[in-house]
Backbone as numpy.savetxt, mean C-alpha at the origin, in Angstrom:
# Nx Ny Nz CAx CAy CAz Cx Cy Cz
13.48 25.26 46.88 12.64 26.43 46.88 13.53 27.66 46.88
13.19 28.66 46.08 13.99 29.89 45.95 13.80 30.78 47.17
14.81 31.56 47.42 14.72 32.55 48.50 13.86 33.72 48.03
13.11 34.26 48.97 12.26 35.41 48.63 13.06 36.68 48.91
13.10 37.54 47.93 13.83 38.81 48.05 12.85 39.97 48.20
13.28 40.97 48.91 12.46 42.18 49.07 12.87 43.20 48.03
11.87 43.79 47.39 12.09 44.83 46.38 11.15 45.99 46.70
11.56 47.16 46.33 10.67 48.32 46.43 10.46 48.82 45.01
9.18 48.89 44.62 8.84 49.34 43.27 8.01 50.61 43.37
8.00 51.39 42.34 7.24 52.64 42.32 6.06 52.43 41.40
4.83 52.54 41.96 3.59 52.40 41.21 2.72 53.59 41.54
2.31 54.31 40.52 1.41 55.46 40.63 1.95 56.45 41.65
3.21 56.72 41.52 3.94 57.70 42.35 4.04 57.29 43.81
3.92 56.01 44.08 4.06 55.56 45.47 5.05 54.40 45.49
5.88 54.34 46.53 6.81 53.22 46.70 6.06 52.08 47.38
6.18 50.89 46.76 5.47 49.72 47.29 6.50 48.62 47.51
6.62 48.09 48.77 7.54 46.99 49.02 6.95 45.66 48.49
7.80 44.84 47.84 7.35 43.56 47.26 8.35 42.48 47.67
7.85 41.34 48.17 8.69 40.18 48.44 8.37 39.14 47.37
9.43 38.65 46.69 9.21 37.68 45.60 10.48 36.89 45.36
10.32 35.71 44.82 11.47 34.89 44.44 11.90 35.21 43.01
11.14 36.06 42.35 11.47 36.46 40.98 12.59 37.51 40.99
13.20 37.71 39.83 14.31 38.67 39.74 13.79 40.11 39.88
14.68 41.00 40.27 14.33 42.41 40.45 13.86 43.00 39.12
14.51 42.61 37.99 14.13 43.12 36.67 12.69 42.72 36.33
12.35 41.48 36.62 11.00 40.99 36.32 9.97 41.73 37.16
10.22 41.92 38.47 9.30 42.63 39.36 9.15 44.08 38.90
10.24 44.73 38.49 10.16 46.12 37.98 9.32 46.18 36.71
9.44 45.17 35.85 8.64 45.12 34.61 7.16 45.05 34.94
6.80 44.20 35.93 5.40 44.08 36.35 4.90 45.41 36.92
5.72 46.03 37.74 5.32 47.31 38.37 5.11 48.37 37.31
5.96 48.42 36.30 5.80 49.40 35.21 4.48 49.16 34.47
4.12 47.89 34.27 2.86 47.56 33.58 1.67 48.05 34.41
1.68 47.74 35.72 0.58 48.16 36.60 0.51 49.69 36.65
1.65 50.35 36.74 1.70 51.81 36.77 1.08 52.39 35.50
1.44 51.85 34.37 0.89 52.34 33.09 -0.62 52.13 33.05
-1.11 51.02 33.54 -2.55 50.75 33.54 -3.29 51.71 34.49
-2.72 51.95 35.66 -3.36 52.87 36.61 -3.40 54.28 36.04
-2.31 54.71 35.40 -2.29 56.05 34.79 -3.31 56.14 33.67
-3.53 55.06 32.92 -4.51 55.06 31.84 -5.92 55.22 32.41
-6.24 54.56 33.53 -7.56 54.67 34.14 -7.78 56.05 34.79
-6.73 56.62 35.34 -6.90 57.87 36.09 -6.82 59.10 35.23
-6.42 59.01 34.00 -6.24 60.20 33.17 -7.56 60.92 33.00
-7.58 62.15 33.42 -8.74 63.00 33.25 -9.80 62.80 34.31
-9.62 61.95 35.29 -10.66 61.78 36.31 -10.01 61.78 37.69
-10.83 62.18 38.65 -10.35 62.19 40.03 -10.94 60.94 40.70
-10.09 60.00 40.98 -10.52 58.76 41.60 -9.55 58.43 42.73
-10.06 57.85 43.80 -9.19 57.54 44.94 -8.20 56.44 44.57
-7.10 56.40 45.29 -6.07 55.40 45.03 -6.62 53.99 45.21
-7.44 53.78 46.22 -8.03 52.46 46.49 -8.93 52.02 45.34
-9.83 52.93 44.89 -10.73 52.59 43.77 -9.94 52.35 42.50
-8.92 53.19 42.28 -8.09 53.04 41.09 -7.36 51.70 41.13
-6.87 51.32 42.29 -6.18 50.03 42.44 -7.13 48.88 42.13
-8.38 48.98 42.62 -9.37 47.91 42.38 -9.71 47.84 40.89
-9.96 49.00 40.26 -10.29 49.00 38.82 -9.13 48.42 37.99
-7.92 48.82 38.33 -6.76 48.29 37.60 -6.63 46.79 37.81
-6.84 46.35 39.04 -6.76 44.90 39.33 -7.82 44.13 38.53
-9.03 44.67 38.50 -10.11 44.01 37.74 -9.76 43.98 36.25
-9.23 45.07 35.72 -8.86 45.13 34.31 -7.77 44.11 33.98
-6.75 44.06 34.84 -5.65 43.09 34.61 -6.16 41.66 34.76
-7.06 41.43 35.75 -7.65 40.10 35.93 -8.46 39.72 34.68
-9.19 40.70 34.11 -9.95 40.46 32.88 -9.02 40.00 31.75
-7.91 40.74 31.60 -6.93 40.34 30.57 -6.43 38.92 30.80
-6.12 38.63 32.08 -5.62 37.31 32.42 -6.63 36.22 32.08
-7.89 36.43 32.46 -8.93 35.44 32.18 -9.13 35.24 30.67
-9.11 36.36 29.94 -9.28 36.25 28.48 -8.11 35.49 27.86
-6.91 35.77 28.36 -5.74 35.03 27.85 -5.84 33.55 28.19
-6.29 33.26 29.42 -6.45 31.86 29.81 -7.50 31.17 28.93
-8.65 31.87 28.72 -9.69 31.30 27.86 -9.15 31.08 26.45
-8.44 32.08 25.95 -7.87 31.97 24.61 -6.87 30.81 24.56
-6.03 30.72 25.59 -5.07 29.63 25.65 -5.78 28.30 25.80
-6.88 28.32 26.59 -7.67 27.09 26.74 -8.21 26.62 25.41
-8.71 27.60 24.63 -9.21 27.26 23.28 -8.06 26.72 22.44
-6.91 27.41 22.54 -5.76 26.96 21.77 -5.31 25.58 22.25
-5.32 25.38 23.57 -4.93 24.07 24.10 -5.94 23.02 23.65
-7.24 23.39 23.69 -8.27 22.47 23.24 -8.06 22.14 21.76
-7.78 23.15 20.94 -7.53 22.92 19.52 -6.27 22.08 19.32
-5.24 22.38 20.13 -4.01 21.59 20.04 -4.28 20.14 20.43
-5.07 19.96 21.51 -5.43 18.60 21.92 -6.21 17.89 20.82
-7.13 18.63 20.20 -7.92 18.04 19.10 -7.00 17.64 17.95
-6.07 18.53 17.61 -5.12 18.23 16.52 -4.25 17.03 16.91
-3.81 17.02 18.19 -3.01 15.88 18.66 -3.80 14.59 18.55
-5.08 14.63 18.96 -5.94 13.44 18.88 -6.10 12.99 17.43
-6.33 13.98 16.53 -6.48 13.64 15.11 -5.19 13.05 14.55
-4.06 13.65 14.93 -2.77 13.12 14.47 -2.53 11.72 15.02
-2.88 11.54 16.28 -2.72 10.22 16.90 -3.59 9.18 16.19
-4.83 9.56 15.90 -5.74 8.65 15.18 -5.20 8.37 13.78
-4.69 9.41 13.11 -4.13 9.21 11.76 -2.90 8.32 11.82
-2.07 8.51 12.84 -0.88 7.68 13.00 -1.27 6.23 13.26
-2.28 6.04 14.12 -2.76 4.68 14.39 -3.28 4.03 13.11
-4.06 4.79 12.35 -4.60 4.28 11.09 -3.48 3.95 10.11
-2.47 4.83 10.05 -1.33 4.58 9.16 -0.59 3.32 9.58
-0.45 3.12 10.89 0.24 1.92 11.37 -0.58 0.67 11.04
-1.91 0.76 11.19 -2.77 -0.37 10.84 -2.68 -0.66 9.35
-2.67 0.40 8.54 -2.56 0.22 7.09 -1.21 -0.38 6.72
-0.16 0.03 7.44 1.16 -0.52 7.18 1.19 -2.02 7.49
0.58 -2.41 8.61 0.50 -3.83 8.96 -0.31 -4.59 7.91
-1.44 -4.00 7.51 -2.29 -4.62 6.48 -1.52 -4.76 5.16
-0.80 -3.71 4.80 0.00 -3.75 3.58 1.06 -4.83 3.66
1.70 -4.94 4.82 2.73 -5.97 5.00 2.12 -7.36 4.87
0.94 -7.57 5.49 0.27 -8.86 5.40 -0.10 -9.18 3.95
-0.65 -8.18 3.25 -1.04 -8.41 1.86 0.19 -8.64 0.98
1.27 -7.96 1.30 2.51 -8.15 0.55 3.02 -9.58 0.74
2.93 -10.08 1.98 3.34 -11.46 2.24 2.44 -12.43 1.49
1.13 -12.16 1.48 0.20 -13.03 0.75 0.50 -12.99 -0.75
0.81 -11.80 -1.26 1.14 -11.66 -2.68 2.40 -12.44 -3.00
3.41 -12.31 -2.16 4.66 -13.04 -2.37 4.40 -14.54 -2.34
3.58 -14.97 -1.39 3.23 -16.39 -1.29 2.47 -16.85 -2.54
1.53 -16.01 -3.00 0.76 -16.36 -4.20 1.66 -16.40 -5.44
2.59 -15.45 -5.53 3.51 -15.45 -6.67 4.39 -16.69 -6.66
4.83 -17.11 -5.46 5.64 -18.32 -5.34 4.82 -19.53 -5.75
3.55 -19.58 -5.30 2.68 -20.71 -5.66 2.43 -20.73 -7.18
2.23 -19.56 -7.77 2.04 -19.48 -9.23 3.27 -20.00 -9.94
4.44 -19.61 -9.45 5.69 -20.08 -10.05 5.81 -21.60 -9.95
5.44 -22.14 -8.77 5.47 -23.60 -8.60 4.50 -24.28 -9.56
3.28 -23.73 -9.67 2.27 -24.31 -10.57 2.71 -24.22 -12.04
3.35 -23.10 -12.40 3.85 -22.97 -13.77 4.93 -24.01 -14.05
5.80 -24.25 -13.07 6.84 -25.28 -13.23 6.22 -26.66 -13.37
5.21 -26.94 -12.52 4.51 -28.22 -12.61 3.84 -28.38 -13.98
3.20 -27.32 -14.45 2.53 -27.36 -15.75 3.53 -27.60 -16.87
4.66 -26.91 -16.79 5.70 -27.07 -17.80 6.20 -28.52 -17.81
6.39 -29.09 -16.62 6.85 -30.48 -16.51 5.79 -31.43 -17.07
4.51 -31.17 -16.74 3.43 -32.03 -17.26 3.31 -31.90 -18.77
3.52 -30.70 -19.30 3.50 -30.51 -20.76 4.63 -31.30 -21.42
5.81 -31.32 -20.79 6.93 -32.10 -21.33 6.60 -33.58 -21.34
6.02 -34.04 -20.21 5.64 -35.46 -20.11 4.57 -35.78 -21.16
3.60 -34.87 -21.31 2.55 -35.08 -22.31 3.15 -35.16 -23.72
4.09 -34.28 -24.02 4.74 -34.29 -25.34 5.51 -35.59 -25.55
6.21 -36.04 -24.51 6.94 -37.31 -24.62 5.97 -38.47 -24.84
4.85 -38.45 -24.11 3.85 -39.52 -24.27 3.23 -39.47 -25.67
2.99 -38.27 -26.18 2.44 -38.12 -27.53 3.41 -38.69 -28.57
4.71 -38.38 -28.38 5.72 -38.92 -29.30 5.76 -40.44 -29.23
5.72 -41.00 -28.01 5.71 -42.46 -27.85 4.47 -43.06 -28.48
3.32 -42.37 -28.28 2.07 -42.83 -28.88 2.19 -42.88 -30.41
2.74 -41.81 -30.98 2.90 -41.77 -32.43 3.81 -42.89 -32.93
4.92 -43.13 -32.19 5.84 -44.21 -32.57 5.13 -45.55 -32.47
4.45 -45.81 -31.34 3.74 -47.08 -31.17 2.62 -47.23 -32.19
1.92 -46.14 -32.45 0.84 -46.18 -33.43 1.39 -46.55 -34.80
2.52 -45.95 -35.13 3.15 -46.26 -36.42 3.59 -47.72 -36.44
4.20 -48.15 -35.32 4.69 -49.53 -35.25 3.55 -50.54 -35.34
2.39 -50.18 -34.79 1.23 -51.08 -34.87 0.55 -51.00 -36.23
0.51 -49.84 -36.81 -0.16 -49.63 -38.09 0.65 -50.18 -39.26
1.95 -50.04 -39.19 2.83 -50.43 -40.30 2.61 -51.88 -40.71
2.66 -52.82 -39.76 2.43 -54.22 -40.18 1.04 -54.42 -40.78
0.05 -53.72 -40.21 -1.31 -53.85 -40.76 -1.39 -53.27 -42.17
-0.76 -52.13 -42.35 -0.76 -51.52 -43.67 -0.01 -52.40 -44.67
1.15 -52.90 -44.22 1.93 -53.79 -45.09 1.12 -55.03 -45.47
0.44 -55.61 -44.49 -0.37 -56.80 -44.75 -1.52 -56.45 -45.70
-2.14 -55.31 -45.52 -3.23 -54.88 -46.38 -2.73 -54.68 -47.81
-1.57 -54.02 -47.93 -0.99 -53.79 -49.26 -0.65 -55.13 -49.91
-0.05 -56.04 -49.10 0.29 -57.36 -49.65 -0.96 -58.09 -50.10
-2.03 -58.04 -49.29 -3.28 -58.72 -49.66 -3.88 -58.08 -50.91
-3.80 -56.78 -50.98 -4.35 -56.08 -52.14 -3.56 -56.46 -53.40
-2.25 -56.52 -53.25 -1.42 -56.89 -54.40 -1.74 -58.31 -54.85
-1.92 -59.19 -53.87 -2.26 -60.58 -54.21 -3.60 -60.63 -54.93
-4.57 -59.87 -54.43 -5.88 -59.87 -55.07 -5.79 -59.31 -56.48
-5.00 -58.26 -56.62 -4.83 -57.66 -57.94 -4.12 -58.67 -58.86
-3.10 -59.32 -58.29 -2.37 -60.30 -59.09 -3.26 -61.46 -59.51
-4.15 -61.83 -58.61 -5.06 -62.91 -58.95 -6.02 -62.47 -60.05
-6.44 -61.24 -59.98 -7.37 -60.74 -60.97 -6.66 -60.41 -62.30
-5.47 -59.98 -62.21 -4.75 -59.53 -63.39 -4.51 -60.64 -64.42
-4.05 -61.73 -64.02 -3.81 -62.72 -65.07 -5.07 -63.05 -65.86
-6.20 -63.04 -65.20 -7.43 -63.32 -65.91 -7.73 -62.20 -66.90
-7.55 -60.99 -66.48 -7.80 -59.86 -67.35 -6.76 -59.83 -68.45
-5.50 -60.04 -68.09 -4.46 -60.00 -69.11 -4.65 -61.12 -70.11
-5.16 -62.27 -69.62 -5.41 -63.35 -70.55 -6.49 -62.96 -71.54
-7.53 -62.32 -71.04 -8.58 -61.87 -71.93 -8.03 -60.84 -72.89
-7.18 -59.96 -72.39 -6.60 -58.93 -73.23 -5.63 -59.56 -74.22
-4.92 -60.59 -73.73 -3.97 -61.23 -74.64 -4.72 -61.84 -75.82
-5.90 -62.32 -75.54 -6.68 -62.87 -76.62 -7.02 -61.77 -77.61
-7.31 -60.66 -77.10 -7.62 -59.57 -77.99 -6.35 -58.94 -78.53
-5.35 -58.81 -77.61 -4.08 -58.18 -77.99 -2.96 -59.10 -77.57
-2.53 -59.96 -78.41 -1.55 -60.97 -78.01 -0.18 -60.35 -77.63
0.22 -59.19 -78.05 1.55 -58.65 -77.75 1.60 -57.82 -76.47
0.48 -57.59 -75.81 0.44 -56.70 -74.64 0.63 -57.50 -73.36
1.69 -57.17 -72.58 1.97 -57.80 -71.28 2.10 -56.69 -70.22
1.45 -56.84 -69.10 1.50 -55.82 -68.03 2.14 -56.47 -66.81
3.20 -55.79 -66.30 3.82 -56.23 -65.05 3.27 -55.34 -63.94
2.38 -55.88 -63.14 1.67 -55.09 -62.13 2.60 -54.59 -61.05
3.62 -55.36 -60.68 4.54 -54.93 -59.62 5.36 -53.72 -60.05
5.65 -53.57 -61.33 6.40 -52.40 -61.78 5.52 -51.16 -61.73
4.20 -51.33 -61.78 3.28 -50.20 -61.67 3.15 -49.70 -60.23
3.33 -50.60 -59.32 3.17 -50.21 -57.91 4.42 -49.61 -57.42
């Protein structure tokens, strides 16, 4: 706790003793303010020192109350702004967490898509290999059947040809057809 010092200040042409823990400069500044206010109230009128002191005190108290009210409004507005900023910060933090979660989900989904694309590519390769094997097996199974069909057809043609060529030979004795050279 500070020591209280005694000061003598001059207010409205009177010396007034003051005890305060504040500096002498600060107390003199206050006394000058009160003196100026008392002189402003007393200019042009005859009023007792006591009444003048009361009017000045009421006027200064009015200023003080108005400043407090004004500061209260400012403090209330500052509190409101602080509350709004706090709410906005909370919302931003929630959005950041939500963004992080969605980013993780997106990364997970992209990884899963990549895995599925790899699986699809592998299945397409297997399908292509199976298609090639199918074509080879199909050819291997069809070839003997086609060869047998061609052989049977040639035999049937050969069986029919001599009869026709014989008939033709009767009509045209110099004409000979080799069917195998035609095929």
